[in-house]
N, C-alpha and C positions, 0 to 999 in steps of 0.2 A: 561532634566529631565529623570532619569533612568526609563526604561520600567518595568512594574510590572512583577515579577517572575511568570511564568506559572506553574501550577501543572502538574505532570506527573503520569502516571500509573506505579505501581511497576511491576517488573518482575513476582512476584507471582500473581498479579491481571491479567496480560496478559495471563499467563498460565491457570488461573482459567477460564477466558473467553473462551479460546480455548477448554478446556476440557468440558465446558458446552454446546458446539455446538452439535446439533443433525444431522447435515448434512455437506457435504464437502464444499458447497458454503459458509456457515457461517464461517467455519474454514479458508477458503481462505480470506475472508473479514478481519477477525481479524489479519491475518498475513500481509495483504497489508498495514494495518494501523500501526501495531506494528513493522514490520520488514522492510518495504519499506518507512514508514513515509509519506504516502499519506494523503492529505486532503480528507475529505469525498466527496466533490464535484469532485475532481480529480478521485477518485476511481469510482464513479458512472458514470463518463463520459468516461471511458475507452471503446474502441472498440476492437473487436477481432484482428484486424490488428495491434493494438498497442503492442501486446504481443509477444516479440521476446525471448522466453524462450528456447534457445538452445545455445550451445557453439559458433556456427558460423552462423550468419544470412545473409551472403553474397548472398545466394540464394534468399533472399527476397529483395535484393537491399540495404541492410543495412551493413555498415562497422563497426558498433559498436561491439566490442568484448565482448563475454560472455553474459549470460542471463540478459535481461533488458526489460524495458517497455518504451514506448514513451508517453509523455504527450503533447497533442495538445489542443489548445484553440478553442473550437467549440461551436456553439449554439446547445443545446440538448433539445429534447422534455420533458425530465424528470427534467429539471431545473438544471442539473449538469453543472459546470463551472470551468475550470482551472483558478486559481486566477490571475496569472500574465500574462500580454501580452507577456513577453519574452518566455513563454512556447510554443508559436506558432512557435518558431524556429525549422527547420527540424531536427537539430542535438540534440534536447533536449531529453536526455535519462536518465533513472534512473536504476542503477544496482540493481539486486535482488539476494538473496542468494538461496541456494538449498531448504530451507524450503518453501519459497514462490513458487518455481517451482513445487515441489512435491504436494503442496496443490492445485495448479492450475490444474495439471494433474488429480488429483482425482476429482476435481470439474467438469472438462470437461467430464469425464467419466459419472459422475452422471447426468449432464445436458443432454448429448446426448442420454441417455437412456430413456428420457421422450419425449412424442410426441410433446410437445411445446418447447423443449429445443433449437432447432435450428432456432426459428422464428425471433430472433433479432441479430443484429451484435454488440450489447452492450455486454460487458463482464459479468456484474452483472445483472441478470434478476430474475423476480419472478418465482420460481419453484413450490412453495407449497401454494400460496395465489393468489387470483384474483388481478389484471388481469394477468392470467398465461402467461408467456413468455414476458411480458412487462419489460422494463428496470427499475431497482430499482432507487429510488430517493435518494438524499442526506439525506432527513429526514428519509427515510426507513432504512438507515444505522445507524443513531442515535437511532432510535427506536429498532433496533436489539440489539445494545449494552446495551440499557436499560433492555431488556428482559434477555440477557445473564448475566448481572450484578446481577439481582435478582435471576436467576436460579442458579448461582454459589454461592449464599449466601454472596456476598461481602458486606462490611459495607457502601459502597457508590456506586453511579452510575458512571461507567467509560465512558467517552465521547470519540469520535473519536480523538479529539485534544489532549487528555491526552495520548493516545497511540502514537500519532505523536511525542509528546515531550519525551515520553519514548525512542523512537528510537533515537532521537537526543542525549539524555543523555547517552545511551548505546554506541553510536559511539564515543562520547567524552571520556567516561570511558575506552574504548578500545584503546585509543591513537589517536583518530581522532583530527585533528586540526580544528581551527575555520573556516577556509575557506572550509574545507571538509564538515563540518556540515552545513554551510550556503548553499553550492551548492546542497547537497543532499536533503535539505528541501526546496530549492527554496525560500529562505527568501527574502522578499521585502525590508528589511532595512539592516543596517550596511552600510549606504550610504557613510560615509567618507572613508570606507575601500574597498568598492566594486570595484572601478576601478583597484585595485591592486590584487584582489583575483581571480585567474584563475587556480584552481587546475587541474592537469592533469587527464584525464579520468581514466587512470590506477590507479592513487592514490585514486580516489573515490571508485573504485572497491575494492582496498585493505582495505579501511576504512570500507566498509560493511562486508567484509570477516573476519575482525578482531573481530567482535562481536560474542561472543560464543553463541552456541545454547543450551537453557535449555534442560536437559535430557527428561523432560516430553513432550516437543514438538517433539523432534526427535523420541521418541518412539511412539507418537501418530500418526505419519505419515507412519509408516511401514505397 
């Protein structure tokens, strides 16, 4: 039976959410979902050690080339959970583009300027609401997008999964193949084809880099 077609956020909606953000942390969250295609639970479960946002991470003991983040399956106090058991593999890495890296740098500067900013090893923490310094929950990310959708005056509420599907559509539109999309999104299905789909890591990076950057986002990060 064919799977139901999922709705996606439009590029205009993603830009509107980004422009509606009042701080660097929220801009980073929007880009993690819309440009890296993370699930909300994966984003909420990221630790600072998972972020390898430099051209060469060999000094960290990592041989993955280019800026990327690692997705590990852990038990987290905030309820965050990477969906697939395969994500626990040490080599599981997701390439990210320069927009995500710039947004992360701005967020780190914002976070470390606050007295409670360094209290947690989680990447996404509460900076402006209680409990200060505690890790954000997956529900907190959903609620953030609800607020941003309303603040941006959108005609509907954009969910984290809609941004994830926008990323998949953009990669495909930019020439990405089915195996590249499946690997980037860590899809659990395509079971009949999965044994044969093993895209080269360099090809995954090229798939991400082919997606053009909206002018509004590039300008907003300067």
